[in-house]
C-alpha positions in Angstrom: 11.4 -95.8 -53.6 9.7 -99.2 -54.3 10.6 -101.3 -57.3 8.4 -101.4 -60.4 6.3 -104.2 -58.9 5.9 -102.4 -55.6 6.6 -103.5 -52.1 5.2 -106.8 -51.0 2.3 -107.2 -48.5 3.6 -106.9 -44.9 0.6 -107.1 -42.7 -3.2 -107.5 -43.2 -6.4 -107.4 -41.2 -9.9 -108.2 -42.5 -13.1 -108.1 -40.5 -16.8 -108.1 -41.2 -18.6 -105.5 -39.1 -21.9 -105.6 -37.3 -24.1 -102.8 -38.6 -26.6 -100.9 -36.6 -29.3 -99.4 -38.8 -29.4 -100.0 -42.5 -27.1 -98.9 -45.3 -29.3 -97.1 -47.8 -30.0 -98.9 -51.2 -28.1 -96.2 -53.1 -24.9 -96.5 -51.1 -22.5 -99.0 -52.6 -18.8 -98.6 -52.8 -15.5 -98.3 -51.0 -14.2 -95.7 -48.5 -10.5 -95.6 -49.0 -7.5 -93.9 -47.4 -3.8 -94.4 -47.0 -2.1 -93.6 -43.7 1.5 -93.1 -42.6 4.1 -95.7 -43.8 1.8 -97.0 -46.6 -1.0 -98.5 -44.5 -4.2 -98.8 -46.5 -7.5 -98.6 -44.7 -10.6 -99.6 -46.8 -14.2 -100.1 -45.9 -16.5 -101.9 -48.4 -20.1 -100.7 -48.0 -23.1 -102.4 -49.5 -26.9 -101.8 -49.0 -28.4 -103.4 -46.0 -26.0 -104.6 -43.3 -22.9 -105.4 -45.4 -19.8 -103.5 -44.1 -16.3 -105.0 -44.1 -13.1 -103.4 -43.1 -9.7 -104.2 -44.6 -6.2 -103.0 -43.5 -3.1 -103.6 -45.6 0.4 -102.4 -45.1 1.9 -102.1 -48.6 5.4 -101.0 -47.6 7.1 -98.7 -45.1 9.2 -97.1 -47.9 6.2 -95.0 -49.1 4.6 -92.2 -47.0 1.6 -91.1 -49.1 -1.6 -89.6 -47.7 -4.0 -88.6 -50.6 -5.9 -90.9 -52.8 -7.6 -90.0 -56.1 -9.8 -92.2 -58.4 -8.8 -91.4 -62.0 -9.5 -93.3 -65.3 -10.4 -96.6 -63.6 -7.2 -96.5 -61.5 -6.6 -95.5 -57.9 -3.6 -93.2 -57.5 -1.9 -92.2 -54.3 0.2 -89.0 -53.7 2.6 -87.8 -51.2 4.9 -84.7 -50.7 7.1 -84.3 -53.8 7.0 -88.0 -54.7 5.9 -89.7 -57.9 2.3 -90.9 -58.2 1.7 -94.5 -57.1 -1.0 -96.8 -58.5 -2.8 -98.9 -55.9 -3.6 -102.4 -57.0 -7.2 -103.7 -56.9 -6.2 -106.1 -54.1 -4.9 -103.2 -52.0 -1.5 -104.9 -51.6 0.8 -103.1 -54.0 1.8 -99.5 -54.7 3.4 -99.2 -58.2 5.1 -96.0 -59.2 3.6 -94.3 -62.2 5.3 -91.6 -64.3 2.2 -89.5 -64.4 3.9 -86.2 -65.3 6.7 -87.6 -67.5 10.5 -87.5 -66.9 10.0 -89.1 -63.5 9.1 -85.7 -62.0 7.9 -85.6 -58.4 4.4 -84.2 -57.8 2.7 -81.9 -55.2 0.4 -84.0 -53.0 -3.0 -82.6 -54.1 -4.0 -83.0 -57.8 -7.4 -81.9 -59.0 -9.8 -83.9 -61.2 -12.0 -81.9 -63.6 -15.3 -83.9 -63.9 -16.2 -81.9 -67.0 -13.2 -82.8 -69.1 -12.1 -85.9 -67.2 -8.6 -84.4 -67.0 -6.3 -84.5 -64.0 -4.3 -81.4 -63.1 -1.1 -81.8 -61.2 1.9 -79.7 -60.0 5.2 -81.3 -61.0 8.8 -80.5 -60.3 10.6 -79.2 -63.3 14.2 -79.1 -62.3 16.2 -76.2 -60.8 13.6 -75.9 -58.1 11.0 -74.7 -60.6 7.6 -76.3 -61.1 5.2 -77.0 -63.9 1.4 -77.3 -64.4 0.7 -80.7 -66.0 -2.7 -81.7 -67.4 -3.2 -85.5 -67.9 -6.0 -86.5 -70.3 -8.7 -89.0 -69.4 -7.2 -92.4 -69.8 -3.7 -90.9 -69.3 -3.2 -91.1 -73.1 -1.7 -87.6 -73.5 -0.4 -84.8 -71.3 0.5 -81.2 -71.7 2.8 -79.2 -69.6 3.8 -75.6 -69.0 6.4 -74.1 -66.7 5.2 -71.8 -63.8 7.5 -68.9 -63.9 8.4 -66.4 -61.1 7.0 -68.6 -58.4 7.4 -66.8 -55.1 7.1 -70.0 -53.1 6.8 -73.7 -53.5 3.3 -74.6 -54.8 1.5 -77.2 -52.7 -2.1 -77.2 -54.1 -4.3 -75.9 -56.8 -7.9 -75.1 -57.7 -9.8 -75.0 -61.0 -12.5 -72.6 -62.3 -14.1 -72.8 -65.7 -11.4 -70.6 -67.2 -8.6 -70.3 -64.7 -6.3 -72.3 -62.5 -5.3 -71.1 -59.0 -1.9 -72.1 -57.6 -1.7 -72.1 -53.8 1.5 -71.7 -51.8 2.5 -70.3 -48.4 1.8 -66.6 -48.5 0.7 -66.4 -52.1 -1.8 -67.5 -54.7 -1.2 -67.4 -58.4 -3.9 -67.0 -61.1 -3.4 -68.2 -64.7 -5.5 -69.1 -67.7 -6.3 -72.8 -68.0 -5.3 -72.7 -71.6 -1.7 -71.6 -70.8 -2.0 -68.2 -72.3 -0.4 -65.2 -70.6 1.5 -65.0 -67.4 0.6 -66.0 -63.9 -0.5 -63.2 -61.6 0.7 -63.6 -58.0 -1.2 -62.1 -55.1 0.1 -61.8 -51.5 -2.3 -63.4 -49.0 -0.4 -63.1 -45.8 -1.6 -66.6 -44.9 -0.1 -70.0 -44.8 -1.1 -72.2 -47.7 -4.8 -72.9 -47.3 -6.6 -76.0 -48.4 -8.7 -74.9 -51.4 -12.3 -76.2 -51.4 -13.9 -74.6 -54.4 -13.1 -71.8 -56.9 -15.2 -70.0 -59.5 -15.0 -67.0 -61.8 -17.0 -63.9 -61.2 -16.3 -61.5 -64.1 -12.6 -60.5 -63.8 -12.3 -61.9 -60.3 -11.9 -65.4 -58.8 -13.7 -66.5 -55.7 -11.8 -69.1 -53.7 -13.4 -71.0 -50.7 -10.6 -72.4 -48.5 -9.7 -73.7 -45.1 -7.0 -71.7 -43.4 -8.0 -73.6 -41.1 -11.0 -71.3 -40.6 -13.5 -71.5 -43.4 -12.9 -68.4 -45.5 -14.0 -66.9 -48.8 -11.3 -65.1 -50.8 -12.1 -62.7 -53.6 -9.1 -62.4 -55.8 -8.6 -59.4 -58.1 -5.8 -60.3 -60.6 -5.8 -56.9 -62.3 -5.2 -55.0 -59.0 -3.2 -57.8 -57.5 -5.3 -57.7 -54.4 -7.4 -60.0 -52.1 -10.5 -59.6 -50.0 -10.8 -62.2 -47.2 -14.1 -63.0 -45.5 -14.4 -65.5 -42.6 -17.4 -67.8 -43.1 -16.8 -69.9 -40.0 -14.1 -69.0 -37.4 -14.1 -72.6 -35.9 -11.0 -74.5 -37.0 -11.9 -77.0 -39.8 -9.8 -79.9 -40.9 -11.7 -81.4 -43.9 -14.3 -80.1 -46.3 -16.5 -81.6 -49.0 -18.8 -79.9 -51.5 -22.3 -80.9 -52.6 -23.5 -81.1 -56.2 -25.4 -77.9 -56.6 -23.9 -74.6 -57.8 -25.6 -71.3 -58.6 -23.9 -69.5 -61.6 -20.8 -71.4 -60.9 -20.8 -70.5 -57.2 -20.8 -73.2 -54.6 -24.0 -73.3 -52.4 -23.4 -76.0 -49.8 -20.5 -77.7 -48.2 -19.8 -79.9 -45.2 -16.8 -79.7 -42.9 -15.4 -81.5 -39.8 -13.0 -80.3 -37.2 -12.7 -79.4 -33.5 -15.0 -82.3 -32.6 -17.9 -81.1 -34.8 -19.6 -81.6 -38.1 -20.5 -78.4 -40.0 -23.2 -77.8 -42.6 -22.6 -74.6 -44.4 -25.0 -72.6 -46.7 -22.7 -70.1 -48.5 -25.6 -68.4 -50.3 -27.6 -67.7 -47.1 -24.3 -67.1 -45.1 -25.2 -69.5 -42.3 -23.9 -72.7 -40.8 -24.9 -75.3 -38.3 -22.5 -77.4 -36.1 -23.2 -80.8 -34.6 -21.0 -81.5 -31.6 -19.7 -85.1 -31.3 -17.3 -84.6 -28.5 -15.7 -86.4 -26.8 -15.6 -88.4 -30.0 -13.7 -86.9 -33.0 -15.0 -86.9 -36.5 -12.5 -87.6 -39.3 -12.9 -87.0 -43.0 -16.6 -87.4 -43.8 -17.0 -87.7 -47.5 -20.2 -86.4 -49.3 -21.8 -89.0 -51.5 -24.7 -87.9 -53.7 -28.0 -89.7 -53.2 -29.4 -90.6 -56.6 -33.0 -90.7 -55.2 -32.7 -87.0 -54.3 -31.1 -85.4 -57.4 -33.0 -82.1 -57.1 -32.2 -81.5 -53.4 -29.2 -79.3 -52.8 -28.3 -81.4 -49.7 -29.5 -84.7 -51.1 -26.6 -86.9 -50.1 -24.9 -88.9 -47.4 -21.8 -88.2 -45.3 -19.7 -91.4 -45.0 -16.6 -91.6 -42.9 -14.9 -92.3 -39.6 -15.6 -91.1 -36.1 -12.8 -91.8 -33.6 -13.4 -93.0 -30.0 -11.7 -90.7 -27.5 -9.7 -93.6 -26.1 -8.1 -94.1 -29.6 -8.8 -97.9 -29.4 -11.7 -98.1 -31.8 -13.2 -96.3 -34.7 -16.8 -96.2 -35.9 -17.9 -95.9 -39.6 -21.0 -93.6 -39.8 -23.5 -93.0 -42.5 -25.2 -89.6 -41.9 -27.9 -87.8 -43.8 -26.2 -84.7 -45.2 -29.5 -82.8 -44.9 -29.8 -83.6 -41.2 -26.4 -83.7 -39.6 -27.9 -83.3 -36.1 -30.1 -86.4 -36.4 -29.1 -90.0 -35.5 -26.8 -91.7 -38.0 -28.6 -93.8 -40.6 -26.1 -96.6 -40.1 -23.0 -97.3 -38.0 -20.4 -100.1 -37.9 -17.8 -100.5 -35.2 -14.2 -101.1 -36.4 -12.2 -102.7 -33.5 -9.0 -101.0 -34.5 -7.6 -97.5 -34.3 -7.5 -95.5 -37.6 -5.5 -92.3 -37.9 -7.4 -89.2 -37.1 -6.0 -87.3 -40.0 -6.7 -89.9 -42.6 -7.9 -88.2 -45.8 -10.5 -90.4 -47.5 -11.9 -91.0 -51.0 -15.2 -92.6 -51.9 -15.1 -95.0 -54.9 -18.6 -96.1 -56.1 -18.9 -99.8 -56.9 -19.8 -98.9 -60.5 -16.1 -97.9 -61.0 
């Protein structure tokens, strides 16, 4: 584990990139991801033709792979490690006692945009775990043990009233207010990657990657599950749009198996755009402020990997037209990990 000041800068690489096309005026920020052995990959994007790539190795001691923007800080998470705060210069990871008592955390916290809170799963000793809610500004936290856990919890999802705990072979459903017990339901599936969850009366609908795109209807009272395959093609990453109908998700975008997917969950249809032999990575959805009323009014920003593995291309794609030509592209003359999970941080933050 690194010291309180974090590991020192090991290697660095900075390059300004030639842009084909034009970055839209509304797109300004940073695409950020951390790869194996603490290597930070960052692309600064500005309107016009301003794209610059930065690579930093912040230390081989830390193997984190998920980045979250929370309360004006950038936090990185790994498997059962403490949280780490990434410095603004992208050269230091500093451990942060986010859950208290130095407890290790599951790798995928969830930010509630309504309350500003961050929900994490923390180790609680004796192989038990706890659900910890950190307030906006990280000024307070509340914690409750998760009892009778059938398996180690790896992820969670939030609805308006409930929290869904995700583990291998099981999901647990509990009140967000900590009242009552957790109801565990056998899924018969390895731990999925939850994409979105919402309440429908006494049930919870969970959209998840298994790696197929599936919709699970969870019945806590009966302890049962209904599974519906929405897209049988293996998917690796998924991002949601801004529009929901009665709490239900309408649109989402996925990548995997050499394709980009546009999914309309209300109309039960999807479109794939094949990029093979190139391989799309994690394409993040960024809302377009000039199209606030459009359900698909946004941009997909992320990496597409050359089949040779020698170069990577940043692409900006209209989320409403994934089969069209990219709005802007920039060649990055370095390989970037195919499985890099990315986060978009707007410049206003």
